[in-house]
C-alpha positions as CSV (number, residue, x, y, z in Angstrom):
1,M,18.6,-16.0,-40.9
2,K,18.0,-19.4,-39.5
3,K,20.8,-18.8,-36.8
4,I,18.9,-15.6,-35.9
5,S,15.7,-17.5,-35.6
6,T,17.3,-20.1,-33.4
7,A,18.8,-17.5,-31.2
8,L,15.4,-15.8,-30.6
9,R,13.8,-19.1,-30.0
10,K,16.2,-20.0,-27.3
11,A,16.0,-16.5,-25.7
12,W,12.2,-16.8,-25.6
13,H,12.3,-20.2,-24.0
14,W,14.8,-18.9,-21.5
15,L,12.8,-15.9,-20.8
16,T,9.6,-17.8,-20.3
17,S,10.9,-20.4,-18.1
18,M,9.9,-20.5,-14.4
19,R,13.4,-20.3,-13.3
20,T,13.9,-17.0,-15.0
21,A,10.7,-15.6,-13.8
22,L,11.8,-16.4,-10.2
23,A,15.1,-14.8,-10.9
24,L,13.3,-11.7,-12.3
25,L,10.9,-11.5,-9.3
26,F,14.0,-11.6,-6.8
27,L,15.8,-9.0,-9.1
28,L,12.6,-6.7,-8.9
29,A,12.7,-7.2,-5.0
30,L,16.4,-6.1,-4.9
31,A,15.7,-3.2,-7.5
32,A,13.2,-1.8,-4.9
33,I,15.7,-1.7,-1.9
34,P,17.3,2.0,-3.0
35,G,13.6,3.1,-3.2
36,S,13.1,2.5,0.5
37,L,16.6,3.6,1.5
38,L,17.0,6.9,-0.4
39,P,14.7,9.7,-0.7
40,Q,12.4,9.6,-3.7
41,R,11.9,12.7,-5.9
42,D,8.1,12.0,-6.4
43,L,7.5,11.7,-2.8
44,N,9.7,14.8,-1.5
45,E,11.8,16.6,-4.1
46,S,13.1,19.0,-1.3
47,N,14.5,15.9,0.6
48,V,16.3,14.7,-2.7
49,N,17.8,18.2,-3.1
50,D,19.1,18.2,0.5
51,F,20.5,14.9,0.1
52,I,22.3,16.0,-3.0
53,A,23.6,19.0,-1.4
54,S,24.9,17.0,1.6
55,N,26.6,14.2,-0.3
56,G,28.2,15.9,-3.2
57,R,29.6,13.8,-5.9
58,V,28.2,10.5,-4.6
59,A,24.7,12.0,-4.8
60,E,25.1,13.1,-8.2
61,I,26.3,9.5,-9.3
62,Y,23.1,8.3,-7.5
63,D,21.1,10.7,-9.5
64,K,22.6,9.8,-12.7
65,L,21.7,6.1,-11.9
66,Q,18.1,7.2,-11.4
67,L,18.4,5.9,-7.7
68,F,16.1,8.9,-6.6
69,D,13.4,7.8,-9.0
70,V,13.7,4.2,-8.6
71,F,10.3,3.3,-9.4
72,S,9.9,5.2,-12.7
73,S,13.6,4.4,-13.7
74,T,14.3,3.0,-17.0
75,W,16.0,-0.3,-15.4
76,F,13.4,-0.8,-12.8
77,S,10.6,-0.5,-15.8
78,A,12.7,-3.0,-17.8
79,I,12.8,-5.6,-15.0
80,F,9.1,-5.1,-14.5
81,V,8.2,-5.7,-18.1
82,L,10.4,-8.7,-18.5
83,L,9.0,-10.1,-15.4
84,T,5.4,-9.6,-16.9
85,I,6.3,-11.2,-20.3
86,S,8.1,-14.2,-18.5
87,L,5.0,-14.8,-16.1
88,V,2.8,-14.6,-19.1
89,G,4.8,-16.9,-21.2
90,C,4.9,-19.3,-18.4
91,I,1.3,-19.2,-17.7
92,I,-0.2,-19.7,-21.3
93,P,1.6,-23.1,-22.1
94,R,1.0,-24.4,-18.6
95,S,-2.6,-23.6,-19.0
96,W,-3.0,-25.3,-22.0
97,D,-1.2,-28.3,-20.7
98,H,-3.4,-28.4,-17.5
99,Y,-6.5,-28.2,-19.7
100,K,-5.3,-31.2,-21.6
101,A,-4.5,-33.1,-18.7
102,W,-8.0,-32.2,-17.1
103,K,-9.6,-33.6,-20.2
104,T,-7.5,-36.7,-20.6
105,P,-8.9,-39.6,-18.5
106,P,-6.3,-41.5,-16.0
107,T,-3.9,-43.8,-17.8
108,R,-3.9,-47.5,-17.6
109,A,-2.2,-49.4,-14.8
110,P,1.4,-50.7,-15.3
111,K,1.6,-54.5,-15.8
112,N,3.7,-55.1,-12.6
113,L,2.3,-53.0,-9.8
114,N,4.6,-54.6,-7.4
115,R,7.3,-52.2,-8.7
116,M,5.5,-49.1,-7.2
117,Q,6.7,-47.8,-3.9
118,M,3.2,-48.0,-2.6
119,H,1.9,-51.6,-3.2
120,A,-0.5,-54.0,-1.3
121,K,-2.1,-57.2,-2.2
122,G,-5.0,-59.1,-0.5
123,E,-8.1,-61.3,-0.8
124,S,-11.7,-60.6,0.1
125,E,-14.6,-63.0,0.6
126,R,-16.9,-60.7,-1.2
127,S,-17.9,-61.4,-5.0
128,F,-16.1,-59.8,-7.7
129,E,-19.3,-57.6,-8.5
130,E,-19.6,-56.4,-4.8
131,M,-16.0,-55.5,-4.7
132,R,-16.1,-53.4,-8.0
133,T,-19.3,-51.7,-6.7
134,Q,-17.3,-50.8,-3.4
135,V,-14.2,-49.6,-5.1
136,K,-16.2,-47.4,-7.5
137,S,-18.3,-46.1,-4.5
138,R,-15.0,-45.4,-2.5
139,L,-13.4,-43.5,-5.4
140,K,-16.5,-41.4,-6.4
141,K,-14.6,-38.2,-5.7
142,W,-11.7,-39.3,-7.9
143,R,-11.5,-39.2,-11.7
144,V,-11.8,-42.8,-12.4
145,S,-11.2,-44.9,-15.6
146,E,-12.2,-48.5,-15.8
147,F,-10.3,-51.0,-18.1
148,S,-11.7,-54.5,-18.9
149,A,-9.3,-57.7,-18.8
150,E,-8.7,-57.1,-22.6
151,E,-7.7,-53.6,-22.1
152,D,-5.6,-54.1,-19.1
153,R,-1.9,-54.9,-19.5
154,A,-2.0,-57.8,-17.0
155,G,-5.2,-59.2,-18.3
156,A,-7.4,-58.2,-15.4
157,Y,-10.1,-55.8,-14.6
158,T,-8.5,-52.4,-13.5
159,I,-9.6,-49.2,-12.1
160,S,-7.3,-46.1,-12.7
161,A,-8.0,-43.2,-10.3
162,E,-6.4,-39.8,-10.1
163,R,-7.0,-36.8,-7.7
164,G,-5.5,-33.4,-7.0
165,Y,-6.1,-31.5,-10.3
166,G,-6.9,-28.6,-8.1
167,R,-3.3,-28.2,-7.1
168,E,-2.0,-27.2,-10.6
169,L,-5.2,-25.0,-11.1
170,A,-4.3,-23.1,-7.8
171,N,-0.9,-22.7,-8.7
172,L,-2.0,-21.3,-12.1
173,I,-4.4,-19.0,-10.4
174,F,-1.5,-17.8,-8.2
175,H,0.5,-16.9,-11.0
176,I,-2.4,-15.2,-12.9
177,S,-3.1,-13.2,-9.8
178,L,0.6,-12.2,-9.4
179,V,0.3,-10.8,-13.0
180,A,-2.9,-9.0,-12.2
181,V,-1.4,-7.5,-9.2
182,L,1.6,-6.3,-11.4
183,L,-0.5,-4.8,-14.1
184,T,-3.1,-3.2,-11.9
185,V,-0.4,-1.6,-9.7
186,A,1.4,-0.4,-12.9
187,F,-1.9,0.9,-14.5
188,G,-2.8,2.6,-11.2
189,R,0.6,4.4,-11.2
190,L,-0.2,5.7,-14.7
191,V,-3.7,7.2,-13.7
192,Y,-3.3,8.1,-10.1
193,Y,-3.1,11.4,-8.5
194,E,-2.3,12.7,-5.0
195,G,-2.4,16.0,-3.5
196,Q,-2.0,17.6,-0.1
197,V,-3.7,20.7,1.2
198,I,-3.4,22.5,4.4
199,V,-6.9,23.7,5.9
200,I,-6.8,26.2,8.8
201,T,-9.8,25.1,11.3
202,N,-11.9,27.0,13.7
203,T,-10.2,25.3,16.6
204,G,-8.0,27.9,18.4
205,S,-8.0,31.2,20.3
206,T,-9.0,33.6,17.5
207,D,-12.2,34.0,15.3
208,L,-11.1,32.8,11.9
209,E,-12.0,35.1,9.0
210,Q,-10.8,33.0,6.1
211,S,-12.6,29.9,4.5
212,T,-12.3,26.5,6.0
213,E,-13.3,24.8,2.9
214,F,-11.4,22.9,0.3
215,C,-12.7,21.8,-3.2
216,N,-11.4,19.2,-5.5
217,T,-12.2,21.1,-8.6
218,S,-8.9,22.5,-9.7
219,L,-5.0,21.7,-9.3
220,S,-4.5,25.3,-8.0
221,N,-6.3,24.4,-4.8
222,Y,-3.6,22.1,-3.6
223,D,-0.5,23.1,-1.9
224,S,1.3,20.1,-3.6
225,F,0.2,17.7,-6.2
226,R,1.8,14.7,-8.3
227,A,0.1,12.5,-10.6
228,G,0.7,9.7,-13.1
229,P,1.8,10.4,-16.7
230,L,-1.8,9.4,-18.1
231,F,-3.7,12.0,-15.8
232,D,-4.0,15.5,-17.6
233,G,-5.6,17.3,-14.7
234,T,-9.1,17.5,-16.2
235,G,-10.4,14.2,-14.5
236,L,-10.8,15.6,-11.0
237,H,-14.0,14.1,-9.3
238,E,-15.8,17.2,-8.0
239,F,-16.1,17.2,-4.2
240,C,-15.8,19.7,-1.3
241,I,-15.0,19.5,2.3
242,Q,-15.4,21.9,5.1
243,A,-13.0,21.3,8.1
244,H,-15.0,22.4,11.4
245,D,-12.3,21.5,13.8
246,F,-9.2,19.4,14.8
247,V,-9.0,17.7,17.9
248,A,-5.8,16.2,19.4
249,D,-5.6,14.1,22.5
250,Y,-2.4,13.8,24.1
251,L,-0.8,11.9,27.1
252,P,0.7,13.7,29.9
253,N,4.2,13.2,28.5
254,G,3.0,14.8,25.2
255,Q,2.7,11.6,23.2
256,A,-0.1,11.9,20.7
257,E,-3.1,9.5,21.4
258,M,-5.7,10.3,18.8
259,F,-6.4,12.7,16.1
260,T,-9.6,13.6,14.6
261,S,-11.2,16.2,12.4
262,N,-14.9,16.7,12.0
263,I,-15.7,17.7,8.5
264,S,-18.8,18.0,6.1
265,Y,-18.6,17.2,2.4
266,A,-20.6,17.2,-0.7
267,K,-20.0,15.8,-4.1
268,G,-21.1,16.5,-7.7
269,E,-23.9,19.1,-8.1
270,D,-24.4,19.1,-4.1
271,I,-21.3,21.2,-3.7
272,F,-23.6,24.2,-4.7
273,N,-26.0,23.7,-2.1
274,D,-25.9,25.4,1.4
275,P,-22.9,23.8,3.4
276,E,-25.3,23.3,6.4
277,T,-27.0,20.4,4.2
278,W,-23.7,18.8,3.5
279,E,-23.1,15.2,5.0
280,D,-21.2,15.1,8.1
281,Y,-18.0,12.8,8.5
282,Q,-15.2,12.5,11.2
283,L,-11.9,11.7,10.0
284,K,-9.3,9.8,12.0
285,V,-5.7,8.7,11.3
286,N,-6.0,5.7,9.0
287,H,-9.8,6.1,8.6
288,P,-10.1,8.0,5.3
289,L,-13.3,9.3,3.8
290,R,-14.0,7.4,0.5
291,T,-15.8,8.8,-2.4
292,D,-15.8,8.1,-6.1
293,N,-12.1,6.2,-5.8
294,N,-10.9,9.2,-3.9
295,R,-9.7,8.8,-0.3
296,I,-9.4,11.7,1.8
297,Y,-6.8,11.2,4.7
298,L,-6.3,13.1,7.9
299,Q,-2.3,13.4,7.3
300,G,-1.1,15.8,9.9
301,H,-1.6,18.9,11.8
302,G,0.0,21.9,13.3
303,F,-0.7,25.6,14.5
304,A,-1.4,28.9,12.3
305,P,-0.6,32.0,14.4
306,T,-2.6,35.3,13.7
307,I,-0.7,38.5,13.7
308,T,-2.4,42.1,13.0
309,V,-0.4,45.0,12.0
310,E,-1.8,48.4,12.6
311,W,-0.2,51.4,10.7
312,P,0.0,54.8,12.0
313,N,-3.1,56.0,9.8
314,G,-5.3,53.3,11.5
315,E,-5.4,50.8,8.6
316,K,-5.0,47.2,9.7
317,R,-3.9,44.0,8.1
318,T,-4.5,40.6,9.9
319,Q,-3.0,37.3,8.6
320,T,-3.3,33.7,9.8
321,V,-0.5,31.7,8.3
322,Q,0.4,28.1,9.1
323,F,3.7,27.5,10.5
324,R,6.0,24.5,10.0
325,P,6.3,22.3,13.1
326,D,10.1,21.9,13.7
327,D,9.5,19.9,16.8
328,P,7.4,17.0,16.1
329,T,6.7,16.4,19.9
330,F,6.0,19.7,21.4
331,F,5.2,21.5,18.0
332,L,7.7,24.5,18.2
333,S,7.0,25.8,14.9
334,S,8.7,28.3,12.5
335,G,7.3,30.6,9.6
336,V,7.0,33.9,8.0
337,M,4.5,36.5,7.3
338,R,4.8,39.4,4.9
339,F,2.7,42.5,5.1
340,D,2.2,45.1,2.2
341,P,1.6,48.8,3.6
342,P,-1.6,50.6,2.7
343,A,-1.6,52.1,-0.6
344,G,-2.4,55.5,0.6
345,M,0.5,55.8,3.0
346,Y,3.1,55.5,0.1
347,P,1.8,56.8,-3.2
348,D,5.2,56.1,-4.8
349,L,5.5,52.3,-5.5
350,Y,9.2,52.2,-4.8
351,D,8.6,53.9,-1.2
352,R,5.7,51.4,-0.7
353,R,8.0,48.5,-1.6
354,Q,10.8,49.7,0.8
355,N,8.3,49.8,3.8
356,Q,7.1,46.2,3.5
357,L,7.2,44.3,6.8
358,A,8.4,40.6,7.1
359,I,7.8,38.8,10.3
360,Q,9.8,35.8,10.9
361,G,9.8,33.8,14.2
362,L,8.9,31.0,16.4
363,F,5.5,29.7,17.8
364,A,5.0,27.5,20.7
365,P,1.7,26.3,21.7
366,T,2.7,26.0,25.4
367,A,5.5,28.5,26.0
368,S,8.6,27.6,28.1
369,W,11.2,30.1,28.5
370,D,14.9,29.0,28.9
371,G,18.3,30.6,28.4
372,D,20.4,32.8,30.6
373,N,18.0,35.5,30.6
374,G,14.9,33.4,30.5
375,E,14.1,34.8,26.9
376,L,14.5,31.7,24.8
377,L,11.3,30.4,23.5
378,T,10.8,26.6,23.6
379,S,7.6,24.6,23.8
380,S,6.8,22.2,26.8
381,Y,3.4,20.5,25.5
382,P,2.0,20.0,22.0
383,S,-1.5,21.3,23.2
384,M,-2.3,25.0,23.1
385,T,-2.5,26.3,26.6
386,D,-0.2,29.1,26.8
387,P,0.9,30.3,23.2
388,A,3.7,32.8,22.6
389,M,6.0,33.9,19.6
390,A,9.5,35.0,19.3
391,V,9.7,37.1,16.2
392,D,12.3,39.1,14.3
393,I,10.6,42.0,12.4
394,Y,12.1,43.3,9.3
395,R,11.4,46.3,7.2
396,G,12.2,46.8,3.4
397,D,11.8,44.9,0.2
398,A,10.1,41.5,1.2
399,G,9.8,40.2,-2.3
400,L,6.0,40.6,-2.6
401,D,6.4,42.3,-6.0
402,T,8.8,40.0,-7.5
403,G,6.3,38.0,-9.3
404,T,7.5,34.8,-7.7
405,A,6.0,32.5,-4.8
406,Q,7.6,33.2,-1.7
407,S,8.1,30.6,1.1
408,I,5.8,30.8,4.1
409,F,8.2,29.0,6.2
410,D,11.7,30.6,5.3
411,L,12.6,34.2,4.7
412,D,14.9,34.8,1.7
413,S,18.3,35.2,3.3
414,T,19.6,37.0,0.2
415,L,17.3,40.0,0.8
416,V,18.6,40.3,4.4
417,H,22.3,39.9,3.3
418,S,22.0,42.3,0.4
419,G,20.3,45.0,2.7
420,Q,17.0,44.9,1.1
421,L,15.4,43.9,4.3
422,Q,16.6,45.3,7.7
423,R,15.9,44.0,11.0
424,I,14.3,46.6,13.3
425,D,13.1,44.6,16.3
426,R,13.4,41.3,18.0
427,V,10.8,40.7,20.6
428,N,8.9,37.9,22.4
429,L,5.0,38.1,22.4
430,T,2.4,36.4,24.4
431,M,-1.1,36.3,23.3
432,D,-2.8,39.7,22.8
433,E,0.6,41.3,23.3
434,S,1.7,44.2,21.1
435,V,5.0,45.8,20.1
436,T,5.2,49.3,18.8
437,L,7.9,49.9,16.0
438,D,9.9,53.1,15.5
439,D,7.4,54.7,12.9
440,G,4.4,54.0,15.3
441,T,3.2,50.8,13.6
442,T,1.8,48.2,16.1
443,V,2.2,44.4,15.7
444,T,0.0,42.3,17.7
445,F,0.0,38.5,18.4
446,N,-3.6,37.7,18.5
447,G,-3.4,33.8,19.1
448,A,-3.4,30.8,17.0
449,N,-5.6,28.1,15.3
450,E,-5.0,24.5,14.5
451,F,-4.6,23.5,11.0
452,A,-5.2,20.2,9.6
453,N,-3.3,18.7,6.6
454,F,-5.4,16.5,4.2
455,Q,-4.4,14.2,1.6
456,V,-6.5,13.2,-1.3
457,S,-5.5,10.1,-3.1
458,Y,-7.2,8.8,-6.2
459,D,-6.5,5.2,-7.7
460,P,-9.2,3.4,-9.5
461,T,-7.2,0.2,-9.3
462,Q,-6.9,-0.2,-5.5
463,K,-9.9,-2.5,-5.2
464,W,-8.6,-4.8,-8.0
465,V,-5.1,-5.0,-6.3
466,L,-6.8,-6.0,-3.3
467,V,-8.9,-8.6,-4.8
468,S,-6.0,-9.9,-6.9
469,A,-3.8,-10.1,-3.7
470,I,-6.4,-12.0,-1.8
471,T,-6.9,-14.5,-4.7
472,M,-3.1,-15.0,-4.8
473,L,-2.7,-15.6,-1.1
474,V,-5.7,-18.1,-1.2
475,S,-4.7,-19.9,-4.4
476,L,-1.2,-20.3,-2.9
477,V,-2.5,-22.0,0.3
478,F,-4.5,-24.2,-2.0
479,S,-1.6,-25.3,-4.1
480,L,0.4,-26.1,-1.1
481,V,-2.4,-28.1,0.6
482,I,-3.9,-30.2,-2.4
483,K,-1.8,-33.1,-3.3
484,R,-1.8,-34.9,-6.8
485,R,-2.0,-38.6,-6.7
486,R,-2.7,-41.6,-8.6
487,I,-4.0,-45.0,-7.7
488,W,-4.6,-48.3,-9.4
489,I,-6.8,-51.3,-8.3
490,R,-6.6,-54.5,-9.9
491,L,-9.3,-57.1,-9.3
492,R,-9.4,-60.9,-10.1
493,P,-12.2,-63.1,-9.3
494,L,-11.2,-66.2,-7.1
495,D,-12.8,-69.7,-7.2
496,D,-12.4,-72.0,-4.1
497,A,-13.3,-75.5,-5.5
498,S,-13.2,-77.1,-2.0
499,N,-16.4,-75.4,-0.6
500,G,-17.7,-73.7,-3.8
501,S,-17.4,-70.2,-2.4
502,A,-16.0,-67.4,-4.6
503,G,-14.0,-64.3,-3.5
504,T,-12.0,-61.5,-5.0
505,G,-8.2,-60.8,-5.2
506,I,-7.2,-57.2,-5.1
507,E,-3.9,-55.7,-5.9
508,M,-3.2,-51.9,-5.4
509,A,-0.6,-49.4,-6.1
510,G,-0.3,-45.7,-5.5
511,L,1.8,-43.0,-6.7
512,A,2.1,-39.5,-5.3
513,R,2.9,-37.1,-8.3
514,T,4.2,-34.1,-6.1
515,D,4.2,-34.2,-2.2
516,R,4.4,-37.5,-0.7
517,A,3.5,-36.3,2.9
518,G,0.5,-38.1,4.2
519,W,-0.1,-40.1,1.0
520,S,1.0,-43.4,2.6
521,E,-1.5,-43.1,5.5
522,E,-4.3,-42.4,3.0
523,F,-3.2,-45.3,0.9
524,D,-3.2,-47.7,3.7
525,E,-6.7,-46.5,4.9
526,L,-8.1,-47.1,1.6
527,Y,-6.5,-50.6,1.6
528,R,-8.0,-51.5,5.0
529,E,-11.2,-50.2,4.1
530,L,-11.6,-52.3,0.9
531,L,-10.5,-55.6,2.8
532,E,-12.2,-54.6,5.8
533,L,-9.2,-54.9,7.9
534,P,-8.9,-53.3,11.4
535,D,-6.8,-50.2,12.3
536,P,-3.4,-51.5,13.8
537,D,-3.6,-48.4,16.3
538,E,-7.1,-49.5,17.4
539,V,-5.9,-53.3,17.8
540,E,-2.9,-52.1,19.9
541,E,-5.1,-49.9,22.2
542,D,-7.6,-53.0,22.7
543,E,-4.7,-55.5,23.5
544,L,-3.4,-52.9,26.0
545,F,-6.9,-52.5,27.8
546,S,-7.4,-56.4,27.6
547,E,-4.1,-57.1,29.5
548,D,-5.2,-54.4,32.3
């Protein structure tokens, strides 16, 4: 039992040493590298799946090592916890030692001050009392202890002074702030949530019939959502935004210059008021709207084409669906729309399912036609000046009745390969252009609208992380600037029997407890000031001027 206790004590001393804390901090930095080099599942699971599919066995090994979930992995959490324990174990005893040092007065001077590296002796014509008063006045910003001749080791009146306690205090504050950063970041990852939603705006060539509002009242309102393990989905702060427009400024070469979106928002009970009374705000990139620890960012944008299908019986269906920007520069985009025919046309459910339409294609905001026949659609500019679409039109079972969600960006290729969907036409359409299918159904490209991608991020610890980080940096600067030093001044009264005058002998010694840089200059300056000696640099300048 004693051996176990000894081993545990040694392990605890090893863990709570500053050397171990530095090693763990370095190890934590190394452990974070895979999180920046490899796709992470909590950020984009589809990228992780693509990486695994492309790299085979190696990617499977990475997955077993939790390299796609670095910051929530067991080994990263273990390093994090050990680092926190190590820092706390270092801070507590050092804080107690610093408190005791703060309360303890400066120690008595050594008997032989001439053994110190910084040492000086001299005599002053001033009396002992005058010199003692001057020394105490000069050291009023220092912590001072006075020792009588009976108390001093050399049998003379001595003043011990010490300065620079703030260095250790700043060092402790730095480490406490570091622990605060670690704990607040960890707690923030436990309670945070983050969601993305695409809202189609009124900016475009069509009159939008669907809502341009988004409300943070339910997880189902998000297109994608992730949260920490302590968030149960019931703690959403109620607010709504209405996206009025999306404005993008581009350079002539197509490079984006500025993105803005004018919105209105309300929170709490105000969301039930008339949207005309909501507060206006202009979102810009990296200029989010902040409300109740939520930050609403303008994350991205794209285009949502509008297509109208008119069946032979005169009934119409219109859809405006966001397409995925495949070209991030000129916004050539791809997507899929699915249409269910009117119920009256096909009373039999099977026949109705076999006559669903799926329209898959490309959208170009500024059309440019390439290829041998000039029929290959590309985009030449990201702004919408001459929109066009190149579409494949399929008829058959589009998967609308399967009960599972269908991608709005890609058509299920298995439906095509199995013959459930058959392509009946391939056509290029400019705005307001139509194509008539073999059964008399008309497909019209009406135009497109801009969509804005908003991200809602909630982290109640963000301000505390900022405060802790600033405190950490400021305290680090002070711990590097402040110098811990000690000085001893021993005074002896002198009697000159020849002329009856009295003076004072002074002996000084100094010790830099940490950084010695600049301490010799400060020591020499104090010595010259007490003995009223001139500055050697000024004397040298006066001699040069006198020679001239």
